[in-house]
C-alpha positions in Angstrom: -8.3 -21.0 5.1 -6.2 -19.9 8.0 -3.7 -22.1 9.8 -6.1 -23.0 12.6 -8.9 -24.1 10.3 -6.5 -26.0 8.0 -5.1 -27.9 11.0 -8.6 -28.6 12.2 -9.6 -29.9 8.8 -6.5 -32.1 8.7 -7.5 -33.8 12.0 -11.2 -34.2 10.9 -10.1 -35.9 7.7 -8.0 -38.3 9.8 -11.1 -39.7 11.4 -11.6 -41.5 8.1 -8.9 -43.9 9.2 -5.7 -42.4 7.8 -3.4 -41.1 10.5 -1.4 -38.0 10.1 2.1 -37.0 11.2 2.6 -34.9 14.4 1.5 -31.3 13.8 4.8 -29.6 14.4 4.6 -27.8 11.2 1.8 -25.6 12.5 2.3 -25.5 16.3 5.1 -25.9 18.8 4.9 -29.1 21.0 3.8 -27.2 24.1 1.7 -24.4 22.4 -1.5 -24.9 24.3 -3.2 -21.8 23.0 -2.8 -22.8 19.3 -3.8 -26.4 20.1 -7.0 -25.4 22.0 -7.9 -23.0 19.1 -7.8 -26.0 16.7 -9.9 -28.1 19.2 -12.4 -25.3 19.4 -12.6 -25.0 15.7 -13.5 -28.6 15.3 -15.9 -28.4 18.2 -17.8 -25.7 16.4 -17.8 -27.6 13.2 -19.1 -30.8 14.9 -21.8 -28.8 16.7 -22.9 -27.4 13.3 -23.2 -31.0 12.1 -25.7 -31.7 14.9 -23.4 -33.3 17.6 -24.3 -32.3 21.1 -21.9 -31.6 23.9 -22.6 -33.8 27.0 -19.5 -33.2 29.1 -15.7 -33.0 29.1 -12.8 -35.4 29.6 -9.6 -34.7 31.4 -6.3 -36.0 30.3 -2.7 -36.0 31.3 -3.6 -36.3 35.0 -0.5 -38.4 35.8 2.6 -36.4 36.6 4.8 -39.0 34.8 2.9 -38.4 31.5 3.0 -34.6 32.0 6.8 -34.8 32.4 7.0 -37.0 29.3 5.2 -34.4 27.2 7.0 -31.4 28.8 4.0 -29.8 30.5 2.9 -29.2 34.1 -0.8 -29.3 33.7 -3.6 -31.7 32.5 -5.6 -31.1 29.3 -9.2 -31.5 28.4 -11.4 -32.5 25.4 -15.1 -32.4 24.6 -17.5 -35.3 25.1 -20.3 -35.5 22.5 -23.5 -37.5 22.7 -22.5 -40.0 20.1 -19.3 -41.0 22.0 -21.2 -43.0 24.6 -21.1 -46.8 24.5 -23.6 -48.7 26.6 -22.3 -50.6 29.6 -21.7 -54.2 28.4 -22.1 -53.0 24.8 -19.9 -53.2 21.8 -17.7 -50.7 20.0 -17.5 -51.0 16.2 -13.8 -51.4 15.2 -14.5 -49.3 12.1 -15.0 -46.3 14.3 -11.5 -46.1 15.8 -7.9 -46.3 14.5 -5.5 -47.2 17.2 -7.6 -47.4 20.4 -6.5 -47.8 24.0 -8.6 -48.2 27.1 -8.2 -46.7 30.5 -10.3 -46.9 33.7 -11.6 -43.7 35.2 -14.1 -42.2 37.7 -16.9 -40.2 36.0 -18.8 -37.5 37.8 -22.4 -36.6 36.9 -23.2 -32.9 37.7 -26.3 -31.8 39.5 -25.6 -28.1 39.2 -23.4 -25.6 37.2 -19.8 -24.9 38.1 -19.3 -21.2 37.2 -16.8 -20.0 39.8 -13.2 -19.5 38.4 -11.9 -20.2 42.0 -13.8 -23.5 42.2 -12.2 -26.1 44.6 -12.7 -29.8 45.2 -15.4 -29.2 47.9 -17.4 -27.1 45.4 -17.2 -29.9 42.9 -18.4 -32.4 45.5 -21.4 -30.2 46.3 -22.3 -29.9 42.6 -22.0 -33.6 41.9 -25.1 -35.8 41.8 -23.2 -39.1 41.6 -20.0 -40.9 40.6 -19.7 -43.9 38.4 -17.1 -46.3 37.2 -16.1 -45.5 33.6 -13.9 -46.6 30.8 -12.5 -44.1 28.3 -11.6 -45.4 24.9 -8.9 -43.1 23.7 -7.6 -42.9 20.2 -5.2 -40.7 18.2 -5.3 -39.4 14.7 -1.6 -38.9 15.0 0.5 -41.8 13.6 1.8 -44.3 16.1 0.7 -42.2 19.1 3.8 -40.0 18.6 2.0 -37.1 20.3 3.1 -33.9 21.9 1.0 -31.9 24.3 -0.2 -29.7 21.4 -1.1 -32.8 19.3 -3.3 -34.4 21.9 -5.0 -31.1 22.8 -5.7 -30.2 19.2 -7.0 -33.8 18.6 -9.8 -33.3 21.2 -7.7 -34.8 24.0 -7.1 -37.9 22.0 -10.7 -38.8 22.6 -12.9 -41.4 21.0 -15.6 -43.1 23.1 -16.5 -43.8 26.7 -18.6 -46.2 28.8 -20.3 -45.4 32.0 -21.2 -48.0 34.6 -24.8 -48.9 35.3 -24.8 -48.1 39.1 -24.0 -44.5 39.9 -23.3 -43.8 43.6 -23.7 -40.6 45.7 -20.3 -39.3 46.9 -21.3 -39.7 50.6 -19.5 -42.8 51.8 -17.1 -43.1 48.8 -13.4 -42.9 49.2 -12.2 -41.7 45.8 -8.7 -41.2 47.0 -7.7 -44.7 48.1 -10.2 -46.6 46.0 -8.4 -49.3 44.0 -8.8 -50.0 40.2 -8.3 -53.2 38.3 -8.7 -53.2 34.5 -8.9 -56.6 32.8 -8.8 -57.6 29.1 -10.3 -61.0 28.4 -10.2 -61.7 32.1 -6.5 -61.0 32.5 -5.3 -58.1 34.6 -3.9 -55.4 32.4 -3.8 -52.2 34.5 -3.8 -51.4 38.2 -4.3 -48.0 39.8 -6.1 -45.9 42.5 -8.0 -42.7 42.9 -4.9 -40.8 44.1 -3.2 -41.4 40.7 -5.7 -39.0 39.2 -4.0 -35.6 39.9 -3.9 -36.5 43.6 -7.7 -36.9 43.7 -10.4 -37.1 41.1 -12.2 -34.2 42.6 -9.1 -32.1 42.4 -8.9 -33.0 38.7 -12.5 -31.9 38.2 -11.9 -28.7 40.1 -9.0 -27.8 37.8 -11.3 -28.4 34.8 -14.1 -26.3 36.4 -11.7 -23.4 37.1 -10.2 -23.5 33.6 -13.6 -23.6 31.8 -15.2 -21.0 34.1 -12.3 -18.6 33.4 -12.7 -19.1 29.7 -16.5 -18.3 29.9 -17.6 -21.8 29.1 -18.4 -23.4 32.4 -19.5 -26.9 33.2 -23.3 -27.3 33.4 -25.7 -29.4 35.3 -26.3 -32.7 33.6 -22.9 -32.9 32.1 -20.4 -35.8 32.5 -16.8 -35.3 33.7 -14.3 -38.1 32.9 -11.8 -37.2 35.6 -8.7 -39.0 34.2 -7.0 -42.3 34.2 -6.5 -44.2 37.4 -3.7 -46.4 35.9 -1.9 -47.0 32.6 -3.9 -47.1 29.4 -4.0 -50.5 27.6 -4.0 -51.1 23.8 -6.9 -53.2 22.7 -7.5 -55.6 19.8 -10.6 -56.7 17.9 -12.6 -59.1 19.9 -11.3 -58.0 23.3 -13.6 -57.7 26.3 -12.6 -55.0 28.6 -13.8 -54.7 32.2 -12.8 -52.2 34.9 -13.6 -52.6 38.6 -13.3 -49.6 41.0 -13.6 -49.8 44.7 -17.0 -48.6 45.9 -18.3 -48.1 42.3 -18.5 -51.6 41.0 -17.7 -52.5 37.4 -18.1 -51.4 33.8 -17.3 -53.2 30.6 -17.5 -53.2 26.8 -16.4 -55.5 24.0 -14.2 -54.2 21.1 -16.2 -55.7 18.2 -19.3 -57.8 18.2 
């Protein structure tokens, strides 16, 4: 078993609930190429087990977080069909390890994005609708002591996501100045705005579209893009009810546990 496959197996095994140390023994903290190779190995494995790709998530869209991890770009992970939680539904605590929640804007694509020079206007033209979303992030790395390489290899520290029930066409939406409030058990826990997401959620999506098109794996019609956090992520505990409200897009919620 080569180094990439061994690292991928180590991360898969951690999904059983036992976190692992940072992966500095197999990759440098900013080695994106090695980290994406590990992510791709696990993506292939999971597809072979019947999981279906339904979109992508973008992470590290905040400049402050990029600086903290010593990088100057976002990252991405894969969304599988079994990662969706119904709006207003419940997430089984047995399926995560050390979860956190963050409010995001999700885009639902109406057409493919295959141009390696794709810009925000092209993303807008290809988008069927936008919807309020919550991403439940998790880390297989102990105590969230992640580097850029750790989070990339770990599928962007992904876990689950919730899409709101009222998708809206982009016409008339202001995704730049729209405000976000995330509450846990009715108490405000995180504030943000569209501009916090790499300057604009459509700019974040354009970065992703360019990156994937250049790699020969473009975004496709029908896929979901989680464009990145609009404010700080929040640790959650069993029994918490999490609700996000985003200007123009309404609300989305889930409960962590039944």
